[in-house]
C-alpha positions as CSV (number, residue, x, y, z in Angstrom):
1,M,-0.3,-0.1,-0.2
2,A,1.1,3.2,-0.8
3,K,2.0,5.1,2.0
4,Y,0.6,8.9,0.8
5,R,-2.7,7.9,0.0
6,V,-6.5,9.1,0.2
7,Q,-8.1,6.6,1.0
8,N,-11.9,6.9,2.5
9,P,-12.5,5.3,5.8
10,A,-16.4,5.2,5.4
11,T,-15.3,2.4,2.6
12,G,-11.5,1.5,2.9
13,E,-11.2,2.2,-0.3
14,I,-7.8,4.4,-1.9
15,V,-9.2,7.1,-4.3
16,E,-5.4,7.9,-4.3
17,S,-2.0,7.4,-3.7
18,F,0.9,9.5,-4.5
19,D,4.4,9.3,-5.1
20,A,6.9,9.9,-1.7
21,A,9.5,12.1,-2.1
22,T,13.0,11.3,-3.0
23,D,16.0,12.5,-1.8
24,A,16.9,15.1,-4.5
25,E,13.3,16.3,-3.8
26,I,14.2,16.9,0.0
27,E,17.5,18.5,-0.8
28,Q,15.8,20.8,-3.6
29,T,12.9,21.6,-0.6
30,L,15.3,22.4,1.7
31,A,17.6,24.9,-0.4
32,T,14.4,26.5,-2.0
33,A,13.0,27.1,1.9
34,D,16.3,29.2,3.1
35,A,16.5,31.2,-0.5
36,A,13.0,31.9,0.4
37,Y,13.7,33.0,3.7
38,R,16.2,35.2,2.9
39,E,14.1,37.4,0.6
40,W,10.9,37.1,3.1
41,R,12.6,38.0,5.9
42,D,13.8,41.1,4.0
43,R,9.9,42.0,3.1
44,S,8.1,44.6,5.9
45,V,6.1,42.9,8.4
46,Q,3.0,44.9,6.9
47,E,3.4,42.6,3.5
48,R,3.8,39.4,4.5
49,A,1.2,40.3,6.9
50,A,-1.3,41.0,3.4
51,A,-0.3,37.9,1.9
52,V,-0.6,35.7,5.1
53,K,-4.2,38.0,5.1
54,R,-4.8,36.5,1.5
55,V,-4.6,33.4,2.9
56,A,-7.1,33.6,5.2
57,E,-9.6,34.5,2.7
58,L,-9.0,32.0,1.0
59,F,-9.8,29.5,3.2
60,V,-12.8,30.9,3.6
61,E,-13.5,31.4,-0.5
62,R,-12.8,27.8,-0.5
63,K,-14.4,26.5,2.4
64,D,-16.8,24.0,1.0
65,E,-14.0,22.7,-1.7
66,L,-11.3,22.4,1.0
67,A,-14.0,20.5,3.8
68,R,-15.3,17.8,1.3
69,L,-11.4,17.1,1.1
70,I,-11.3,16.1,5.0
71,A,-14.4,14.6,5.2
72,V,-12.9,11.8,2.4
73,E,-9.6,11.7,3.8
74,M,-10.2,11.2,7.3
75,G,-13.5,11.0,8.6
76,K,-15.0,14.1,9.5
77,S,-18.7,15.1,8.6
78,L,-19.0,17.8,6.4
79,A,-20.0,20.2,9.0
80,E,-17.8,19.6,11.1
81,S,-15.2,19.8,8.3
82,A,-16.2,23.0,7.0
83,D,-16.2,24.4,10.6
84,E,-12.5,23.7,11.2
85,V,-12.1,25.8,7.7
86,E,-13.8,28.4,9.4
87,F,-11.6,27.7,12.7
88,A,-7.9,28.1,10.3
89,A,-9.5,31.0,8.7
90,S,-9.9,33.2,12.1
91,I,-6.3,31.9,13.2
92,I,-4.4,32.6,10.2
93,D,-6.7,36.2,10.2
94,Y,-5.7,36.6,13.8
95,Y,-2.3,36.3,13.4
96,A,-2.9,38.9,9.7
97,V,-4.1,41.7,12.1
98,Y,-2.8,41.4,15.1
99,G,0.5,39.3,15.0
100,P,2.4,42.5,13.2
101,G,1.7,44.3,16.9
102,L,2.9,41.3,18.9
103,I,6.1,42.0,17.4
104,T,7.2,44.8,17.4
105,D,10.4,46.2,19.4
106,Q,9.7,46.4,22.5
107,E,12.2,48.7,24.4
108,I,13.3,47.7,28.7
109,P,15.0,49.5,31.6
110,S,18.2,49.7,31.7
111,T,20.8,50.3,34.9
112,I,23.5,51.1,31.5
113,P,23.5,54.1,29.9
114,G,21.8,53.8,26.8
115,K,18.8,52.5,24.9
116,A,17.8,48.7,25.5
117,T,15.3,47.0,22.8
118,I,14.5,43.6,22.6
119,E,13.9,42.6,18.8
120,H,11.6,40.1,17.5
121,L,13.4,38.9,14.1
122,P,12.7,35.4,11.9
123,V,14.8,32.5,12.8
124,G,15.0,30.5,9.1
125,A,13.2,27.3,7.6
126,L,11.4,25.9,10.3
127,L,9.2,22.0,10.0
128,G,6.3,21.3,10.8
129,V,5.3,17.8,11.4
130,M,1.3,17.7,11.9
131,P,-1.2,14.6,12.1
132,W,-4.4,14.0,10.6
133,N,-6.9,14.6,12.9
134,F,-7.2,18.4,12.1
135,P,-5.7,18.8,8.8
136,Y,-6.2,22.6,8.1
137,Y,-6.3,23.8,11.8
138,Q,-3.0,21.5,13.3
139,V,-1.1,23.8,10.3
140,A,-2.6,27.1,10.3
141,R,-1.5,27.5,13.8
142,F,1.9,26.4,13.5
143,A,2.5,27.9,10.1
144,A,0.5,32.1,10.4
145,P,2.4,33.2,13.1
146,N,5.7,32.1,11.7
147,L,5.0,33.2,8.0
148,V,3.7,36.9,9.4
149,L,7.7,36.5,11.6
150,G,9.3,36.3,8.5
151,N,10.5,32.5,9.0
152,T,9.4,29.4,6.2
153,I,7.9,26.9,6.6
154,I,8.3,22.9,5.4
155,L,5.2,20.9,6.2
156,K,5.1,17.3,6.5
157,H,1.5,16.1,6.7
158,A,-0.1,13.0,7.4
159,D,0.4,10.3,5.2
160,I,-3.5,9.9,4.6
161,C,-4.1,14.0,3.9
162,A,-2.3,14.3,0.9
163,R,-5.3,16.2,-1.2
164,S,-5.4,18.8,1.5
165,A,-1.7,19.4,2.0
166,L,-1.5,20.3,-1.3
167,A,-4.5,22.2,-1.4
168,V,-3.1,24.1,1.5
169,Q,0.4,25.0,-0.4
170,A,-1.6,26.3,-3.4
171,I,-3.9,28.5,-1.9
172,M,-0.5,30.3,0.4
173,E,1.2,30.4,-2.8
174,E,-1.7,32.1,-4.5
175,A,-2.2,34.3,-2.1
176,G,1.1,35.8,-2.1
177,I,3.6,33.3,0.0
178,P,7.2,33.3,-2.1
179,V,7.7,30.0,-4.4
180,G,10.1,27.9,-1.0
181,G,7.7,29.5,1.3
182,Y,5.7,26.9,2.1
183,Q,5.9,23.8,0.9
184,N,4.8,20.4,1.4
185,V,6.6,17.6,1.1
186,F,5.8,13.7,1.2
187,A,8.8,12.6,3.4
188,S,10.0,9.2,5.0
189,H,10.7,9.2,8.7
190,D,14.7,9.2,7.9
191,Q,14.1,12.5,5.7
192,I,12.3,13.7,8.3
193,A,15.2,13.2,10.8
194,M,17.5,14.3,7.7
195,M,15.7,17.8,7.8
196,I,16.0,17.8,11.3
197,A,20.1,17.5,11.4
198,D,20.2,20.3,8.5
199,P,21.7,23.1,9.4
200,R,19.1,25.1,6.6
201,V,16.5,24.2,9.3
202,Q,15.7,26.1,11.9
203,G,13.4,24.7,14.4
204,V,10.6,22.0,14.2
205,S,6.7,21.5,15.4
206,L,5.6,18.2,16.5
207,T,1.9,18.0,17.0
208,G,1.3,13.9,17.4
209,S,1.7,11.2,19.8
210,E,4.0,10.7,23.0
211,R,6.7,8.5,21.0
212,A,6.9,10.7,18.3
213,G,7.6,13.8,20.4
214,A,10.4,11.8,22.5
215,I,11.8,10.8,19.1
216,I,11.4,14.3,17.4
217,G,12.3,15.7,20.5
218,A,15.4,13.4,21.0
219,Q,16.4,14.8,17.0
220,A,16.0,18.2,17.7
221,G,17.9,18.0,20.7
222,Q,21.0,16.2,19.2
223,H,21.4,19.0,16.5
224,L,21.0,21.7,19.2
225,K,17.2,23.1,17.2
226,K,14.2,24.5,19.2
227,C,11.2,22.4,19.3
228,V,7.7,22.9,20.4
229,L,6.6,19.3,20.8
230,E,1.8,19.3,21.6
231,L,1.1,15.5,22.4
232,G,-1.4,13.2,23.9
233,G,-4.1,14.6,26.6
234,I,-6.4,12.6,28.8
235,D,-8.0,16.0,30.2
236,P,-10.1,14.9,33.2
237,M,-13.6,17.5,33.1
238,V,-14.6,17.6,37.1
239,V,-18.4,17.5,37.6
240,L,-18.6,18.8,41.3
241,D,-22.6,19.3,41.2
242,A,-24.9,20.9,38.5
243,D,-28.7,22.4,38.9
244,D,-29.4,20.1,35.1
245,V,-27.3,16.9,35.3
246,A,-28.7,15.6,32.0
247,S,-27.8,19.1,30.4
248,V,-23.7,18.9,31.8
249,A,-23.9,15.0,31.0
250,K,-24.9,16.3,26.8
251,A,-22.1,18.6,27.1
252,A,-19.7,16.3,28.0
253,W,-21.0,13.6,25.3
254,D,-20.6,16.4,22.5
255,F,-17.5,17.4,23.0
256,R,-16.3,13.7,24.0
257,V,-17.9,12.1,20.2
258,Y,-16.4,15.4,18.3
259,N,-14.3,14.3,15.4
260,A,-14.9,11.0,16.8
261,G,-13.6,11.2,19.7
262,Q,-9.7,12.1,18.0
263,V,-9.1,15.0,19.3
264,C,-6.8,16.1,22.1
265,N,-8.0,18.1,24.5
266,S,-11.1,15.6,24.1
267,N,-12.5,15.7,27.7
268,K,-11.1,11.9,28.1
269,R,-11.8,11.5,32.0
270,L,-14.6,12.1,33.4
271,I,-15.2,13.0,36.8
272,V,-18.2,12.9,38.3
273,M,-19.2,13.2,41.9
274,D,-21.0,10.1,43.3
275,D,-24.4,12.0,44.6
276,I,-25.0,13.0,40.6
277,Y,-23.4,10.6,39.2
278,D,-25.7,7.9,38.4
279,E,-28.3,10.1,36.6
280,F,-25.1,11.8,34.7
281,V,-24.1,7.6,33.1
282,A,-27.6,6.8,32.2
283,E,-27.8,10.2,30.1
284,L,-24.7,9.2,28.7
285,R,-25.8,5.9,28.2
286,R,-29.4,6.8,26.7
287,L,-26.7,9.4,24.4
288,A,-25.1,6.4,23.5
289,E,-27.6,3.6,22.5
290,G,-29.1,3.6,19.4
291,L,-26.6,4.9,17.3
292,E,-26.1,3.9,13.7
293,P,-23.4,4.2,10.7
294,G,-23.5,7.0,8.5
295,D,-21.6,8.4,5.8
296,Q,-19.9,11.6,6.7
297,L,-20.4,13.1,3.2
298,D,-24.0,12.8,4.6
299,L,-24.8,12.0,7.6
300,G,-27.7,12.0,9.1
301,E,-29.4,12.1,12.3
302,G,-29.2,9.5,15.0
303,Q,-25.7,8.3,12.3
304,F,-21.8,8.8,13.6
305,V,-18.6,9.0,11.4
306,P,-16.1,6.7,10.5
307,M,-12.9,6.7,12.9
308,S,-9.8,8.1,10.6
309,S,-9.1,4.5,9.5
310,R,-9.3,0.8,10.0
311,A,-6.5,0.9,12.1
312,A,-7.7,3.3,14.3
313,A,-10.9,1.9,14.8
314,E,-8.8,-1.3,16.3
315,T,-6.6,-0.4,18.2
316,V,-9.9,1.4,19.8
317,N,-11.6,-1.6,20.0
318,A,-8.3,-3.1,21.5
319,Q,-8.2,-0.4,24.4
320,V,-11.9,-1.0,25.3
321,Q,-11.8,-4.9,25.1
322,K,-8.7,-4.4,27.2
323,A,-10.3,-2.2,30.2
324,V,-13.3,-4.5,30.2
325,A,-11.2,-7.4,30.9
326,A,-8.9,-5.5,33.5
327,G,-12.8,-5.0,35.5
328,A,-13.8,-1.9,33.5
329,T,-18.3,-2.1,32.1
330,L,-18.6,-1.3,28.8
331,E,-22.7,1.3,29.5
332,A,-24.0,1.4,25.6
333,G,-21.8,1.5,22.6
334,G,-18.4,0.1,22.0
335,V,-19.0,-2.0,18.8
336,L,-16.4,-2.4,15.8
337,S,-18.0,-3.0,12.4
338,D,-16.9,-5.4,10.3
339,G,-14.6,-4.2,7.7
340,P,-13.5,-2.6,5.4
341,G,-15.0,0.6,7.4
342,A,-13.5,2.2,10.3
343,Y,-16.7,2.4,12.5
344,F,-16.8,2.5,15.9
345,S,-19.8,3.4,17.9
346,P,-19.5,5.9,20.8
347,A,-19.0,4.1,24.3
348,V,-19.4,5.0,27.6
349,L,-17.3,2.9,29.9
350,T,-17.6,2.8,33.6
351,G,-14.9,1.3,36.2
352,V,-11.6,1.7,35.1
353,P,-9.5,0.3,38.0
354,R,-7.1,2.4,38.8
355,D,-4.5,-0.1,39.3
356,S,-4.9,-1.6,35.3
357,E,-3.1,-0.2,32.1
358,S,-6.1,0.5,31.1
359,Y,-6.6,3.6,33.5
360,R,-2.8,5.4,31.8
361,E,-3.9,5.0,28.5
362,E,-5.5,8.1,26.4
363,I,-7.8,6.4,24.2
364,F,-8.1,8.6,20.9
365,G,-11.4,7.6,20.1
366,P,-15.0,8.2,20.8
367,V,-15.0,6.3,24.3
368,A,-16.8,8.5,27.4
369,T,-14.4,7.2,30.6
370,V,-16.8,7.8,33.8
371,Y,-15.0,8.1,37.0
372,R,-17.5,7.9,40.5
373,V,-15.8,10.2,43.2
374,H,-16.5,11.2,46.9
375,S,-15.1,14.9,47.5
376,D,-13.5,17.9,45.4
377,E,-10.5,16.3,47.0
378,E,-10.8,12.8,46.0
379,A,-11.7,14.2,42.2
380,L,-8.8,16.7,42.3
381,E,-5.9,13.9,43.0
382,L,-7.8,11.4,40.3
383,A,-7.5,13.8,38.2
384,N,-3.9,15.1,38.9
385,D,-3.1,11.1,38.6
386,C,-2.0,11.4,34.7
387,D,1.6,11.5,33.4
388,L,0.0,13.6,30.5
389,G,-1.0,17.4,31.8
390,L,-2.8,19.1,28.9
391,G,-6.1,20.7,30.0
392,G,-8.5,20.3,32.0
393,S,-12.2,21.5,33.4
394,V,-14.4,21.8,36.2
395,F,-18.1,22.2,36.2
396,S,-20.1,23.7,39.5
397,T,-22.5,25.9,40.3
398,D,-20.5,27.7,42.8
399,G,-18.0,28.9,40.3
400,A,-15.8,30.2,43.1
401,R,-15.2,26.9,44.6
402,A,-14.8,25.3,41.1
403,A,-12.0,27.8,40.1
404,R,-10.3,26.5,43.4
405,V,-10.5,22.6,42.4
406,A,-9.4,24.5,38.8
407,S,-6.9,25.8,40.0
408,R,-5.2,23.5,41.1
409,L,-4.9,21.0,37.6
410,E,-1.8,20.1,37.0
411,V,-2.5,21.3,33.2
412,G,-1.6,23.7,30.6
413,M,-5.1,25.4,30.1
414,T,-7.5,25.0,32.6
415,H,-11.2,25.5,33.0
416,V,-14.4,26.9,34.6
417,N,-17.3,26.0,33.1
418,V,-16.4,24.7,29.7
419,I,-15.3,21.7,28.7
420,A,-12.5,23.7,26.4
421,A,-12.3,27.5,25.3
422,E,-10.7,27.5,21.9
423,A,-9.7,30.8,20.3
424,A,-7.3,31.9,17.9
425,E,-6.1,34.5,20.5
426,L,-6.4,31.4,23.2
427,P,-2.6,29.7,24.1
428,F,-2.6,25.9,23.6
429,G,-0.5,23.5,24.5
430,G,0.6,21.0,28.2
431,V,2.9,20.4,30.7
432,K,4.8,16.5,31.7
433,R,4.3,14.4,28.8
434,S,1.8,16.2,26.5
435,G,4.9,18.8,25.8
436,F,6.0,22.1,25.4
437,G,5.6,25.3,24.7
438,R,2.6,26.9,22.8
439,E,0.4,27.3,19.8
440,M,-1.9,30.7,19.1
441,G,-2.4,33.2,20.8
442,P,0.0,36.2,21.7
443,V,2.6,33.4,22.0
444,G,2.6,31.3,19.6
445,I,4.2,34.0,17.4
446,G,7.2,33.8,20.1
447,E,8.0,30.2,19.9
448,F,10.3,30.3,16.8
449,A,11.3,34.0,17.5
450,N,15.3,35.0,17.7
451,R,14.3,37.8,20.5
452,R,17.4,39.9,20.5
453,L,18.8,42.5,22.3
454,S,20.1,45.9,20.3
455,F,21.3,48.1,22.6
456,V,22.5,51.7,21.5
457,A,25.4,53.2,24.4
458,R,24.6,56.7,25.0
C-alpha cells in the first residue's frame, strides 16, 4: 500500500495515491526554503501580513471544497469539516491582523546608560510535522504566526492527508507567499531526521503522540534545534454538582464524540461526584444507544462518522476490550463494525480500575470514560494522577468552588464551566508528557523568534 494516499475510511477505498519524495527532492525543498527565507524576511511585516491575510480569505472562499477534501481523507462530517476550515481561517486572520503588533520592538529599562530593545526576528526555515485529526487547524496555528514573523515553512503532513496538504500549499502560493516560503513534503521518517539535522532548518514543531514527540525531541536536541511538542492528553472534566445534570452530561458527550473522539484536548476522563454520578451515566448511556454508522458526506440524525482509518478503529476497540477484561464496564456502544469501514460506535465506559494499564492510556476515539468520586479533594487527586497534562475543566454551580479546584489542576489549560475555550487568541499547549511550548494567541508567534537584544550606548 502506498504510504501517502487518500483512503475513504467509510469504505476502505483508496481514492488516490501519491509518490513519496526522493532524497533529491528533499534537498531541493531545503534549498528553496532557505532561499525563500532570505527574501521573505527582508519584506516588511505589513507585506508579509497582507499575504497571510489573503490566505485566510482564500480559506473562507473555498470552504466547501476544502471541507470535502478532509471529510473524504479522515472521515470528519462535512459540517465539522466546514467548522474546521472556518476556525483555521480565523487563526490565520488573527495573526495577519494582530501579528505585526505582537512582534514590535520592546524597549526595556537598563541600568547601563543607553537604549535597550528586545527585537522579535525570524530564525529561518522551520519543519512542521502534523497529524491527521485536524488537517487545516493544525497547520494554521503553526504556519500563520511564523510566516508573519518572517520564517519559512516545510510541512510534512500525515500520510492520509495528501490532497488537503497540497491544497494548502496551492493557497499559500496563490495568496502571495513566495515559492519556497511554504512547501508540503511527502517525506519518510528518515527524511524527517535528515531535515532536522540540516543546518538550514532552524526549528521543528510536532503535534502527535508521546512516542513521536520523544523521537522528534531527541533528534532536535541532538542538533541543538528549538522544538515545540504538542502531544497527547487525557484531560479531566470534573463535575462537582449541577442544577441540570442531563444538560452537563449532554455537553460532555457532545465534546467527547466530536471528531469521532480524535481530539487531543477532549474530555477523556469524566470525574463525577457521587450524588449525581448515576444520573450522569444514565444520560450518557441514553445518548450512546441506538446510533448507526453513517456517510460522513451525508450524515443523518442518529448516525456517527467513521474514525480516521480501520487501524485507528481497531486500536480503540482493543483498548476498550482490554479495559473490560481488567474489570471496567462497557455501558453502551463500543461495537467495531465489520471491515473494511472504520466505524466504532461511540461508547460509555465506567469502573476502569486505577491499578490497570487502561487507566493510564489515552483512548483516541469516541469513548466517554467515567469515574465516581466523593469529594473535591478526591476529584482533584484523580484528575492529577496522570502522566499527561494538556487541559482540564471543572463544573459547578458555585463558580468560586470550581475555580479553586481548577487552579490546582496540573495542566497547561484550565477551564471553569466550559470544557475547552478555543479561539485564535487563546494559547494552546500542555505540561508533563503532553509536551512543551505554546501555539496560538500572543505567545504562539514567539516560539520560533530570535528575541534579539539591541543595545545602543549613550
